[in-house]
N, C-alpha and C positions, 0 to 999 in steps of 0.2 A: 858476138853474143856473150852475154855475161855468164861467167862460170857459176855453178851452183855452190862451189866451195868457198867463194869469196864473200865475206860478210863486211860490208862497207860502213855500216852504221855503228855508232857507239853502243846502241841498245843490243845489237846482235853480238858484239864482243862480250858484253856483260852477260848475256844469256849463255854463251859458250863457257865463260868463266865459272858461273854458278853451277851450270850443269856438270862441268868438269870436277868441281869441288865435291858435289854430291856423288858422282861416279867414283871418284878416288876414295871417298870415305867408305862407300860400300865395298870397294875393292880391298881396302885395308882390312875390313872385317873378314872378308873371304880369305885373304892371305893369312890372317891369324888362325882361322879355322883349319885351313889346309896345313899350316906349319906346326900345328900342335904336336904331331909325332916327333918333330925335331927336338922339342924340349923334353921329350920323354925318353930319348935314346939312351941317355946315361943311366937311367933307372933300370939297369939290367936285373933280371930275376935271379935270385940266388936261393939256394936251399938244398936239402938232402932228399934224394929219391926214396920214396916208400913204395917199392914195387909190389908188395903183397896185395894191394887192392887195385892194381892196374891190369887191364887186358889190352894188349897191343894187337889190333886187327889189321892184318896185311891183306888187302884185296887185290885181285888180279884175274885176268882171263888169258889163258894160253901163253903164260909168261913164266915158264919154269925157271929160267935163269934169274929173273927178278925175284921170285920167291926164295930161291937158294941164297942169293946175295943178302937179302934182308934177314933171313933166318940165321945165317952164319954170323952176321955182325951184331944182331940184337940178342941172340941167345946167351951171349956172354955178359950182358949188362947186369943181370941179377938173377939168381936161381929162383927167386920168388915171382918173377915176372911171367904172366901167362901170355903166350903168343898164339894167336889164332890165324891160321892161313885160310883165307876165305876164297874158295874157288868159285868164281862167278861164271858158271856155265862153260867151262873149258871143254875142249874136245877130249875124246876117250883117252888118248895116249898121255896127255898132260895130266888128266885126272888120276890115272893110275900111278904116274910118277910122283904126284903129290902125296898119295897114300903111303908110298914107300918112304918119302921124305919125312912125313909126320911120325912114322913108326920108329925112325932112327933117333928122334929127339923127344925126350920126356916132357920138355917144356912146351912142345908144339901140339896144338889141337887143330884138326882139319874140319872145316865146315864146308859142305858142298851145296851149291844152289842148283836145284833141278832145272832142266831146260824149260824156259818159259818165254815165248815170243813177245808177250805183252811187256815184259821187263828186260828185253834184250838190250835196249839202249839206256837202261837205268839200273842202278845198283841198289835201289831201295829195298827190293826183296832180299837180296843177299845180305845187306847190312842188318836188316831186321832179324834174319835167321841167326846171324853171328851174335847179336846182342841177346837173343834168347838162349844161346848156348853157354853163356858165362854168367857167373854170379858176382864177378868183380864189380865194385862200386864205380870205378872210373874207367873210361874207355878212351883209347887213342886210336885214330884211324889214319892209315897211310895207304899208298898205292904202289904197286910194283913198277909203275911208270916213273916213280920218284927214285932218285939216286940216294943211296944210304948216306946219312950225314957222316962227316969225318970223325965226329966224336958222338957216337950214339947215346952214351950215358948222359953227357951234358945236354944233348938235344932233348932227350926225354925228360930230364930234370927241369930244364927251362920251360918246356911246353906245359907241364902239369903242375908246376909250382903255384900258379894263380888259384888252382882249385883247392890248395891247402890254405889259402888266405881269403876265402869267402866268395870267390867267383864261382859261377855255376858252369862256366865253359871258357875255353881259351883257344886261340888259334895263332898260327905264325905264317909268315909269307911263304908262298910256293913260287919259286922263281924259275924262269926259263934259263937253261944253261947258255953259256956264251957261244957255244957252237951253233946255236940256232940263229935264224936271220933277225935283222934289226926290228922288223915289224912285230915278230913274235915276242921278242924280248921287251919291247916297249909296251905291247899290249899286256903282257904278264905283269910288268912293273906297275902299270896303271891300275889294273884290277886289284893287285895287292894293296897299293896305297889307298885306293878308294874304300876298300873294306876296312882298313885300319882307321881312316878318317871318320868313317860312319860309326865305328864302334867305340872309339876312344872318348874318354870323359874330358870335358873342358873344366867344369866346375866340380865341386865335391858332392856329386850325386850320380846315381846310375844313369847311364844313357838310355833313352827310350827310342833311339833311332833304329831303323831297320838296317841290317847289315847287307849291303848290296854287293854282289860280285864275289862273295866268299867262295874259296875253293872247297871241294868236298873232302880234302885230305889235309893232313897236318893239323888236325883239330883234336881237342880233348874235351870231354864232357861227362857229366854224371849219367850213368846208365838209367837210373830211375826216372829222370826227366824225360827221356825218350818215350817211355811207356806212359808217363803222365799226360802226354799230348797225343797219345795213340799213334806214336811213330810218325810215319810219313802220310798219314791219312789225309791231311789237308792239301797235300801236293802230289798225291799218287797219280793224278791224271797228267802231270807235267813231267816230261823226260828230264833226267839229270837234275842238277842243282840241289843234291842231297844236303850238303853242308849249309847252304844259304837258307833253304826252307826250314830245316830242322832248328837252326840257331834262332831264326826269327820266331819260331813257334815257342821255343823254351825261354825266350828272353823275358817272359812274364815272371819267371822265378827269381831273377836276379841279374847280376852284371856279367857280361861277356867281355873278356879281356884279351886284346891283341898283345902278343909277346913280340916286342920290337927289338929283336936281337939276332945278329947273323947266326949265332950258334943254334938258335931255334928254327931257323928257316931251312928249307930243303930245296934241292933242284929237281926239276921235273922235265921229262921229255914232253914239253908243252905242245898241245894241239889246239889250234884256233877253232872254236866251235860256235855256231850261231846260237844266240840266246833268246830267240823270238818267243818261245813258250814261256820262259821265265819273265821276260819283260811284260808280257800280257798279264801274267799272274800278279805283278807288282801293283800296288796302290798308286793312284795318280800322284800323290804327294811324294812318293818314293821315286817316281820317274822324274819329277820336276827337280828333285834334290840334286841330280847330276846334270840336268839340262841347264838349269839357271846359272851355275858358275861358268860353264863353258860359253853360254850365250853372252853372259856379261863380259867375259874376257874378249869376245869378238867385238862387242859394242864399244868397249873402251879403246880397242885398236882403231876402230873407225873414228872415234872422237880424236884420238891422237893424230890421225892423218889429216883431219880437218884443221886442227890446231896448227900442225906443222905447215900445212899449205898456206894458212893465213899469216903465219910468221914470215914466210918467204915472199908471198905475193899480195897479201892483203893490205889494205890501207888502214893503218891503225897508229894511234899515238904511241909515244914511248911508254906511257903508263899502261896502255892496253897490251903492248908487247911484253911487258914484264909479267902481267897477269897470265898471258898465254904461255910464256916460258915456265912459269910456276906449274901450270897444269901439265905441260909436257915433261917437266922434270919429275913430277909425281908419277907419271906413267912410266918413265924410264926406271924409277926406283922400284916400282911394283914388279916390272919385268925382271929386274935384277934379283929381287928377293925370290921370285918363282924359280929362276934358273939356278940360283945358289942352292935353294932347298932341294930341287930336283937332282942337282949334281951330287949333293951329300947323301940323299936317299939311295941313289943307285950305286954310289961309291962303296957303300957298306956291303954291297953284293958284287963288287969287282966289275961294275959296269958304269963307271963315271962318265964316259963319253955319251952313253945313252941318256944320262941326265941332262946334258947340254942340249941334246936334240929334242928331248921330250916335249917342251913347251911349243916348239915349232911343229912337231908331229901332231900334237893335239889340235892345233889350228887347221892343219891340212885335213885331218879327219873330219872336223866340223864342216869345213867348206865343201869337202867331197860329199858329205851327207846332204847338205843344202842343195847342191847341184843335182844329186840323185833324186831328191824329192821334187825339185823343180821340173825335171825331165818327165817325171811321172804325171 
């Protein structure tokens, strides 16, 4: 029985060749789009912190130790920095301890969120109350689940500097620490990278893309824009996703800048959470923006297998074999570029081995989802 992978006619070889050229050309464009942050890495943010117009909001629930660590390290950044500890429906004992903590430090203001079952899995009510409690023009949001950066002053300076240069908001990666399992680390790195890719500019104009997968912490924005869009009104019915929904709503006012620098990133006790509600909320074009590159990666893999099989077992002339080898070499080059980029991206956060695994992990996730859909 003749195998489906063998193309014996010259016309079939030509079709494979031209299809391969088209596929590689599209892949090259996708590689360019994905690797844009690589060329921006050296453009680190520099500047001087102006703390008098910044409110640092530290949000948490039943995490007294986390609040204490953040207050201890950030209260020495600058005497003009306003620190808001946002108690998101903590239990009575934690709530009382936070009151004592705020009374001991003049820089610290305590904002409590009343118990509300409707917003138990969301911090939208808590963040809204915190923003109403301050008059500072710029706001930085972090979580007690995040580890305090090694250099808090440099972290805060890096994160907020884009707001001094015309941006309306900025964000930096939130990474899973190396003690967490590989799946969690790879997921966290992927979410970070995708948010950066979606937000960063290629040409000299503001991006109009929606920022997908953005974490709700390690973000900076103008307080006024929050109220200009009526806060979380457009996404109040969706649990979590505070950062992603807010930034996409305020994107109409100007540019949102990702700060691609290890000093601006923070580590987090990362938890994998389903994003079904957020995915439903996203526009179809926004969903396709992440599906198309992954699907195309999978398709050119299939093309490479067909080409490789025909090189080994197909009946082709020397000229045809040269064409097939050109296609296969192009595929190898694209894979090499993706692995190198992934390696250097994760190396900046001390997880270079994850970068080598990431392209293969992405394929495994895609195949796993296809199998799951097929079984349904």
